Structure formats: structure tokens, C-alpha cells
C-alpha positions in Angstrom: 0.2 0.1 0.0 1.4 3.4 -1.1 1.3 6.1 1.6 -1.1 8.9 0.6 -0.4 12.7 0.8 -3.0 12.8 3.7 -1.2 10.0 5.6 2.3 11.6 5.1 1.0 15.1 6.1 -0.6 13.8 9.2 2.4 11.8 10.3 4.6 15.0 9.7 2.3 17.2 11.8 2.3 14.5 14.6 6.1 14.6 14.7 6.0 18.3 14.5 3.6 18.4 17.8 5.7 15.6 19.4 9.1 17.7 18.8 7.2 21.1 20.0 5.8 19.2 23.1 9.3 17.8 24.0 11.0 21.4 23.8 8.3 23.0 25.6 9.0 20.4 28.6 12.7 20.8 28.3 13.1 23.9 31.0 15.9 26.2 30.9 17.2 25.5 34.6 20.9 26.9 35.7 23.7 24.6 35.1 21.9 22.5 32.7 20.1 20.8 35.5 17.0 18.9 34.3 14.4 17.1 36.4 14.8 13.3 36.1 18.6 13.4 36.2 20.3 10.8 38.5 23.0 12.0 40.9 25.9 11.1 38.7 24.3 13.3 35.8 23.9 15.9 38.4 27.5 15.8 39.3 28.5 16.1 36.0 26.3 19.2 35.1 26.9 20.9 38.6 30.8 20.9 39.3 30.3 22.4 42.7 27.8 19.7 43.9 28.3 18.8 47.5 26.2 16.8 50.0 24.1 18.7 52.6 24.8 18.0 56.3 21.5 17.3 57.5 19.3 16.0 54.5 15.7 17.3 54.2 13.0 14.3 54.3 9.6 15.0 52.7 6.7 13.0 51.8 6.8 10.8 48.7 10.3 9.6 49.7 11.9 12.8 48.7 15.3 13.7 50.3 16.9 17.1 49.8 20.6 15.7 50.0 22.4 18.0 47.6 23.3 21.6 47.2 25.9 23.8 45.1 27.0 27.3 45.2 24.4 30.0 44.6 23.4 30.6 40.7 21.8 33.7 39.2 18.2 33.3 37.9 17.0 36.3 36.2 20.0 38.3 38.1 18.8 37.0 41.5 21.2 34.8 43.3 19.6 31.8 44.8 20.9 28.7 46.5 19.6 25.4 45.3 18.7 22.0 47.2 18.4 19.2 45.1 15.6 16.6 46.1 16.1 12.9 44.9 13.4 10.1 45.0 13.8 6.6 43.4 17.1 7.7 42.4 16.1 10.6 40.1 15.9 14.3 40.7 12.4 15.3 41.3 12.7 18.6 43.0 14.8 21.6 43.1 14.4 24.5 45.8 16.1 27.7 45.2 16.0 30.1 48.3 17.4 33.7 47.9 19.3 35.2 51.1 17.3 37.4 53.2 16.3 40.2 53.0 14.9 40.2 49.5 13.2 43.1 47.8 10.1 43.4 45.4 12.5 43.7 42.4 14.1 40.1 43.1 10.4 38.8 43.1 9.1 40.6 40.3 12.5 39.4 38.3 11.8 35.7 39.1 8.1 36.0 38.5 8.9 37.4 34.9 11.6 34.4 34.5 8.9 32.0 35.4 6.4 33.4 33.2 8.7 33.0 30.3 9.2 29.3 31.2 5.7 28.3 31.9 3.3 30.9 31.2 0.8 32.7 33.1 0.6 31.9 36.7 -2.1 31.4 39.2 -1.5 34.0 41.9 -2.6 35.3 45.4 -1.1 38.1 47.7 -1.8 38.9 51.3 -0.4 40.0 54.4 1.6 37.0 54.6 3.3 37.7 51.5 3.1 36.6 47.7 2.5 33.3 46.0 2.5 32.3 42.3 2.1 28.8 40.8 2.5 27.0 37.6 1.4 23.6 36.4 2.9 23.0 32.9 3.5 19.6 31.2 5.5 17.4 33.5 6.4 20.5 35.9 4.9 22.1 38.9 6.7 25.1 40.1 5.8 27.9 42.5 7.4 31.3 43.7 6.8 32.3 47.1 8.0 35.5 49.0 7.1 35.1 52.9 6.8 38.2 55.0 5.6 41.2 53.4 7.7 43.3 55.7 11.6 42.8 56.2 13.2 40.4 56.6 11.4 38.4 54.0 12.3 35.2 52.2 12.0 34.1 48.5 11.8 30.6 47.2 11.5 29.2 43.9 10.4 25.6 43.9 10.5 23.5 40.8 9.2 19.8 40.9 8.2 16.8 38.6 4.5 16.9 38.4 2.7 13.9 40.0 -0.7 13.0 38.7 -3.0 11.0 40.6 -5.8 8.8 39.6 -9.1 9.4 41.1 -9.2 6.2 42.6 -6.1 7.0 44.4 -7.6 9.9 46.3 
């Protein structure tokens, strides 16, 4: 059977969508870090990787056991903590040193919008919070404390979708 123009064009369109989907999920994180990396891959990407003295343990088997020197995201210096579960990088927490100003929050917010699009956000007396759910990534930007000293945190994690039967 000879492929028709319609079949070929459908295959071509499908391939283009697959490529666009793959590139939209490849996030531009500092040092070439990507969710899903192993510790060995992370060590290759981040030359200053070191074990944390007291690993942070979270639900789902996540362990924040690695860190590196601060990196700049949108001109804001943030210190990363890398969380692994089942041998894969599943979460990264970037923490800016206190105190932080409104401009730092705005710069990280603009960077995150460029990565994941429009956010859901809230703001109150306790601070500001913006989050994104895009593809296989969940991310949030949080500024705690509307008055000084405030804390600024950007969290990027692997999205975990649950079946309604698991809830």
C-alpha cells in the first residue's frame, strides 16, 4: 500500500507536535540541570555539587541531600537544594538570601512566566505566591513576609498526577 499525501502530512504534523511538546518541557534551568537526572548526571552538570550536612526528608520519599553554590536566575542569586526520590531528581528548591526586595520577586516572576506561561497567584499580608502547572512540571514562587526580612523561594518539581481512585 502506497502512503498517500494525507497520511504523510498527518505523520509530519504529528512529528512536529511531538517535537514542540518535547522542547516545551525541556526547561532552561541553571547549570543544565533537568528534572529526572540521576545523582551522577547532576554531578557532571554541576561542578560544585556537595552533600548537605542534614538532608531534608519529605513525603513521597523525597530527600534534599545535595546543594551547590548559589546561581543567578534572572539576576537573582539563589542557593539550590536538590531533592531525589527513586534515584531521580524530582524537586529543586532555590532560596534567595534574606532580606529580598520586591524587584527580586518581580524578576523571578518574569523568568517563570517566560518558562511556564501565566501563573495563578495570590497576595496577602503573609506575602505573595504564584504557581504554575505545565506539562510534567509544577513550580511555585513564594515570598514570605511582606515586611523585612522576607524570604524568597522558587520550587520546581516533577508533576505527580494521581488517578481519582488513589485519592
